[in-house]
C-alpha positions in Angstrom: -53.9 16.3 67.0 -55.4 17.5 63.6 -53.9 17.8 60.0 -53.5 21.6 60.5 -52.0 21.1 63.7 -49.5 18.6 62.1 -48.7 21.2 59.0 -48.4 23.7 61.7 -45.6 21.9 63.4 -43.9 20.6 60.5 -43.5 24.2 59.3 -42.1 25.3 62.7 -39.6 22.4 62.6 -38.7 23.8 59.2 -38.3 27.3 60.2 -36.1 25.9 62.9 -33.8 23.9 60.9 -33.7 27.1 58.3 -32.4 29.3 61.4 -29.9 26.6 62.1 -28.7 26.6 58.6 -28.4 30.6 58.5 -26.2 30.2 61.8 -24.2 27.7 60.2 -23.8 29.6 57.0 -23.1 33.1 58.9 -20.3 31.4 61.0 -18.8 29.7 58.0 -18.4 32.8 56.7 -17.2 34.9 59.7 -14.7 31.8 60.4 -12.9 31.8 57.0 -12.7 35.6 57.6 -11.1 35.6 60.7 -9.8 32.3 61.2 -8.7 30.4 58.2 -6.9 30.7 55.1 -10.1 30.5 53.0 -12.1 33.2 51.7 -15.7 33.3 50.4 -15.8 33.1 46.4 -19.3 34.6 46.1 -21.4 36.6 48.9 -24.1 34.7 48.8 -25.1 30.8 49.1 -26.3 29.2 45.7 -29.6 27.3 45.8 -32.0 26.0 43.8 -35.2 28.3 43.6 -38.0 28.3 41.3 -41.9 29.9 41.4 -43.0 27.5 38.8 -41.5 24.0 40.1 -43.2 23.2 43.6 -39.7 21.3 44.6 -38.0 25.1 44.3 -40.7 26.8 46.8 -38.4 25.0 49.5 -34.7 25.4 49.6 -33.1 22.0 50.5 -29.5 22.5 49.0 -27.4 25.3 49.9 -23.8 25.6 48.4 -21.1 28.0 50.1 -18.1 28.7 47.8 -14.4 29.4 49.3 -11.1 29.6 47.6 -7.8 29.9 49.5 -6.8 33.2 49.8 -3.2 32.5 49.4 -4.0 31.6 45.5 -3.2 34.5 43.2 -6.4 36.9 42.3 -7.4 36.8 38.7 -9.0 39.7 36.9 -12.1 37.9 37.0 -12.2 38.3 40.7 -11.3 34.4 41.3 -8.7 33.0 42.5 -6.1 30.8 40.7 -7.0 27.6 42.5 -9.6 25.1 43.3 -13.2 26.2 44.7 -14.1 24.6 48.0 -17.6 23.9 48.7 -19.8 23.6 51.5 -23.1 21.8 50.5 -25.9 21.6 53.3 -28.2 19.1 51.8 -31.5 18.3 53.0 -32.5 15.8 50.5 -29.5 13.1 50.6 -29.5 9.9 51.9 -31.5 9.3 54.8 -30.7 12.2 56.9 -29.4 15.7 56.1 -26.0 15.9 54.7 -22.8 18.2 54.8 -20.9 17.2 51.6 -17.5 19.2 51.7 -15.7 19.1 48.2 -12.8 20.5 46.3 -13.4 21.5 42.7 -10.2 21.8 40.6 -10.8 23.0 37.2 -8.8 23.3 33.7 -8.7 27.5 33.4 -10.7 29.3 35.7 -9.0 32.8 34.8 -11.8 32.3 31.9 -14.9 32.2 33.7 -16.9 35.5 34.0 -17.1 37.5 37.5 -19.1 36.4 40.1 -21.3 33.6 40.4 -25.5 33.7 40.5 -27.3 31.8 43.5 -29.0 29.9 40.6 -25.4 28.4 39.5 -26.0 26.1 42.2 -26.0 23.2 39.5 -22.4 23.5 38.3 -21.7 22.2 41.9 -24.5 20.1 42.1 -25.0 18.2 38.9 -21.3 16.7 38.7 -21.3 15.1 42.1 -24.3 13.2 41.0 -23.3 12.4 37.5 -23.3 8.8 37.3 -21.0 8.6 34.5 -18.0 10.6 35.7 -15.0 8.1 37.2 -15.5 7.4 40.7 -12.5 6.3 42.7 -11.9 6.2 46.7 -9.0 7.2 48.8 -10.0 5.9 52.4 -13.1 8.2 53.1 -12.7 10.6 50.5 -14.7 9.9 47.2 -12.8 11.1 44.1 -14.3 12.2 40.8 -12.8 12.6 37.4 -14.6 13.3 33.7 -15.4 9.9 32.0 -15.1 9.9 28.1 -19.1 10.3 28.1 -18.6 13.3 30.5 -15.5 14.9 28.6 -17.8 16.9 26.5 -20.0 18.1 29.3 -17.0 19.3 31.2 -16.1 22.0 29.3 -19.5 23.5 28.4 -21.7 22.5 31.5 -19.5 21.9 34.5 -17.3 24.8 33.7 -14.3 22.6 32.7 -14.1 20.3 36.2 -11.3 18.3 35.9 -11.5 16.4 39.2 -13.8 16.5 42.3 -12.8 15.2 45.7 -15.4 14.9 48.6 -16.4 13.8 51.7 -20.2 13.5 53.7 -20.8 14.0 57.1 -24.1 14.0 58.8 -25.5 17.6 59.2 -26.6 16.9 62.8 -22.8 16.0 63.7 -21.5 19.7 63.2 -21.7 21.8 66.1 -20.8 25.2 67.1 -17.9 23.8 69.1 -16.5 21.2 65.8 -17.8 23.3 62.7 -14.6 25.1 61.9 -12.6 21.8 62.7 -14.7 19.7 60.3 -15.1 22.1 57.5 -11.8 23.8 57.0 -9.9 20.9 58.3 -11.9 18.8 55.6 -10.8 21.4 52.8 -7.3 20.9 53.9 -7.3 17.7 53.5 -8.9 17.3 50.0 
């Protein structure tokens, strides 16, 4: 096999992976609307994209935001409660991961309406900020702002007060168990 064929085959794998991610995203949105008490918080997935940075040419992280439909709807369109996040991450660890998290905030009522797809950083950065206080409760990771992060939380992290999350290998999530893994983990967090 020559270099050209290798590149062609690699892109076929990427295209098939994107197709499967699209199926998972569509399934989660449909399942949330029909079969769970979570609703999509925004209509599109969040992601990093950039024409100026080659790493932004290939989408490697996808963020779906949900909220509990039983929470009071606020004037800004958000609900008065946590934001539940399904992050499909193709860059973490040695294999693609689904990071299922619950972001709790000081005051979500002060937010602007909606959320730009480019605002992925508000859910990506806090999970990776090594200055956050980290605890474990079984297989759940819990992050809270440290004194170092306190200034960032209100400005850069939208007032996050606590993040609970659990990771799953993406390959372990199938059509048969996606609803159970994702939405049951939201409940558990």
